[in-house]
N, C-alpha and C positions, 0 to 999 in steps of 0.2 A: 230560599227553597232548598230542600234536601238534595235534589238532583242537580242543582246548579253547581258549577265549579267553585271551589273555595276562592275567596278573595284574600290576598295577603298584602297588607300595607308594608311599605319599606321606606324608611327615612334615609335621606342622602348622607347624613353625618357632616363632619367638618369638610368644607369645600377645599381645604388645602391638604387633606389627608387622603387615605386610600378608598374611602367609602364609595364615592361616585364611580371611581375606576372599577371597583369590584362589581358594582351593579351592572355597569355597561358590559364588562367582559362576561359576567355570569349569564346575561340574557342574550349572548351570541348563540347559545344553544337552544334549539327548539324544544328539547326535553324539558326545559324549565317551565314551559307553558302547558305541559301535558296534565299536571295534577292541580294547578291553581292558576288564578288570574292575578298577576302582579300589579300593584298600584304604588307608584313611587311618589313620595312627597318631597319635592325638590325645587330648586331654582332652574328654570329652563336655560338661563345663561350658563350656569355651572354644568348642566347636562351637555350643552353644545360645546362648551370649552373643552371638556375632557374627551368628548367624541372626536374633536378635531386634533387635540394633542396626541391621542392614541392612534390616530389614523384609521378610525373605524367607520365603515359605511352603515353598519347596523349596531344596535337596534335603533329604530325610530320610535316615536311615542305617539300615543293617542291622547290628546289633551282633554281632560275631564275636570269638572268642578268638584266632584266627590267620588269616592269609591263606589257609590251607588250606581254611577253611570258607566263603570268600567266595562270594557268589551273583552270577552274571553279570547284567548289566543293572541293577544297583543300586550305590549308593555304600555300601561296607562300612566299618565303623569298628572298629578294635582299640583298646582302652583303653591308650594309651601312658603316661598319667599320671593318677592319681586325686587328685592334690594339689588342694586348693581354693585356687587362686591368685587374688588380687585383681587383676583386669585393669585396667590403666591405659593405655588406648590411646594410643600415641605416645610412651610413656615407658619407658626402659630400667629393668629391675629384676632383682635377683638371683633372685627367685622365678620370674620369667618365664624367665630363663636355665636354671634348674633344670628347669622343665617341658619346655622345648624339648629339653634334653639327654636327659631320660627318654624322650621320644617317639622320639628318634633311636636310643637304645639298644634300645628295644623293637623297633623296625623291623629293626635289625641282627640281633638275636637270632632273628628270624622269617624271615631272608633266604632260607632254603631253600624257602620256600613261595610266593615270588613270582618273577616273571621279571626285574624291574628296579625300581629305587628312584628316586623323585623327591624331593628334599629342599627344602622351603620355607626361606626365609632365617631365620637366627638371628643373634643379636648376640654376636660372639665375646667381647666384653669382659664380658658378664654371665655367660657360661658359664665363662670363665677364672677367675672368682672361686671357683668350686667344683671346677674340673677343672684342676689345675696343668699348664701346658704346652699347653693347648688353643689352637690357632692357626687353627682352622677345620674345616669338614666334611672336606675332602680328606685331611689328615693323620690326623685322628681315625679315619675309616673305614678307611684303609689300615692303621693301627696295630691296629684291631680284628681285622682279618684276618691280621695278621702280615706285611704286604707292605711291602718296603723300596723297590722300584723301581716307581713309579707316576708319573702326570703329570697336573697340572691342564691341561685342554685346552678352550679356549673355541672353540666352533664356530658357524658361521653359513654361509649360502650364499656370502657374499662373502669370508670369511676364516676360517681355522682357525689359532689361535694357542696354542702350548704354552709352558710355563714350565719352566726348569731349576731355579730357586729360586722360592719362593712368598712367604710372609708373613715377610719378614726386614727389619730395619732396613737402609737403604741402605748404611750404614757397614760392614755385615757381609757384603755380597753377595760381594765378591771372594774372601774367605777360605773361602766355601762352594762355590766353583767348582773343579772338577777335570776332567781329561781323561776319566777313567772315568765321572764323573757325567754329563757331556754325552753321552757315547756311550750310556750306559744309558737316558737320557731319550729320545734320538732313536730307539733301538730300540723303546721303548714306543710312541712316536708312529707309527713306521713300521708296526708290527704292527697298531695300532689303525686306521690308514688302510686297511689291507688287509682286516682282519676286520670292522670296524665300519662302514666307510664305502664299501666296495666299490671302492677305488682300488688296483688290483693292482700298479701300478708307480709309487708316489708320488714326487713331486719335493719335497724338503724344503729350506728355506732356514734357515740358522743365523745369528743376529745377533751382532755383536760386543758387548762390554761397554762400552767407552769411546767417547767422541765420535769420529766419523770412523773407527770400528773401530781405534782406537789410533794412527792416522796413522804406521804403520810403527815403532811403539815410542815415538814422541814423546809421546803422551798416555796411555801405559799399555802394558804388555807382555803382558797376559793373552791378547790375540789371538794373539800369536806363540808363547807358551809353553804355552797350554792349549787355546784354541778351535780354531785352525788345525790342530794335530796331531790333535785329535779328529775334525774334519771329514775330514781326509785318511784316517784309519783307516776311517771309515765308507764313504768313496768307494772305498777299496781292497777293501772287502767287497761291491762291486758294488751299493751303494745310491746312489741319485741324491740325494746330500746336498751342498750347496754353501754357501760362506761363508768367513769371517764377513763380513757386510754391515754397513755403517753404517746404523743404524736410521732416522735422519731421512730420508736420501735414498731408502732402500729403500721406505718407505711413501709419501713425498712424490712420488716419480716413478711410483708405481703398479707397481713391480717385483714386489710381492707377488702380483700377478695371474698371474705365470708359475709359481707354486708351489702345491702342494696343502696345504702347511702351513708355518708359520713357527715356529721355536723361539727364544724370547727368553730372555735371561739372568736377567731379574728381573721382578717383578710389573708395575710400571707400564710398563715397556718393551713388554710384550706386551698389556696390557689397555687402555692409553690409546687406541692406534689401533683396537683391536677394538671398544671401547665407543663410540668416535666413529662407527664405521660401523654397528654393530648393537646399540645399547643396548636397543632394545625387542624385538629378535628373537633375540638371541644366547642360547646355552645353555652352561652350564658342565658339562663332562663330565669324569669322572675315568677316565682310561685306565690299564689295567694291573691293575685290581682283579678279584677272582673274581666280583663282581657288577657289573651295569650300573647306574651311578648318574649321574643328571643333576640339574641345578638351574637355576633362572633365573639370569641373569647380573647380578642386582641384589641389594641388601641388604634390610633390614627396612623401609625407607622409612617410618620413624615419622611423618614429616610428612603422609603420605597415608593412614595407617591409619584404618580405620573410616569413611571418607568415601564408599566405593563408587566411587571415581574412578581408582584405581590401574590402570595398563595391564596387561591379562591376557596379552599376546602372549608374553612370555618364559616365563611359567609354562606356558602352553598348549604352546608349542614344546618345552619340557623334557619334557612328558608324551608328545608325539608322537615326539620324537627318541628317547626311551627305547624306544618301540615299534619304530621303524625299526631301531635298533641291534640289538635282540633278533633281528629277522627277518634282518637282514644277516649277523649272526654265525652264525645257524643255517644260512643258505644257504652261507656260506663254508665251514663245516665239512662240509656235505654235499658240496660240490663238490670238496673237497680231501682228504677222508678216505681215498679209495681211488684215488690217482692211477695206480697200475700197472694195475689192471683196466681203467680208462678208456682208458689208452694201448693196451692190448692190443685193446680193442674197436675203436678207431680203425684199428689195423693190419688187423684182420679185415675191417672194413667196406670198406677200400680195397685189399684184396689182389686181384691180377690173376692168374688161372690161365692159363698158356700151353699 
């Protein structure tokens, strides 16, 4: 129902990392319940373990079988995994990876009953041992919903950075680039900026792959043969897409401030500048999915786990960004679902009878 509080699903992440700790500390504040109803997909044993370790009296949880049953004003818990995992704070383990994946799977299976999903960090290496081909939340969630065209999109007030390729070895990046792939990724970013971030006529910059954007073919030809033709096609479609830009000078000169989003060719090209500017505030958003999914822009932070000192800001921002995107998307569809009647209304309003 439109007037009911939003429901935000949250996965616990790796039981040996900072995920559960951040969730518990975050929901010490009553403010977190004001705008949405949280539903955590977790192991009750892991929840209790961290609550005791951190010496917390609150929050307690309301046990439900699905987000559909979640009670507003309370922290609700769906049993994502009932495995008895031996928690070893700060240490990677295959059992920890298994529990993290089970909680994610449970959340995805329940996706029709919440409005957005926030995923706490997990350790890809521990999950990959059990799930062949697992390279991270983004691709796994897209695969679950059968989506081929999606985009890892890091967002903050200062910079929005999208990736054409994600978790690939550097030696493999060029062979995974194509004109169509760049065009498809930019379309996802363009639509997301309009629907999810209320930027109706976005300006998008596309970075080159090679140093100095190939230096007119001297340092690589991907800019001439793949990236520039893709940018031209997009521009011909009346989208404000420009490039390719040399990444170092683009960020070093502050040119990125002239654009609503930047599309990078590979992981570190987009994430190093982003995390340099917004490591504690940034949010990882997956654009192009049938669900809204956000995440903090950091990993499991094993070295900080269990100490009660890990920064809450990125996790808190992921929660509120999910809420904002739900509301922005609803407003966008309300505004644009009946454009013809609206146009007719305007004509009627301004008609002059002689």
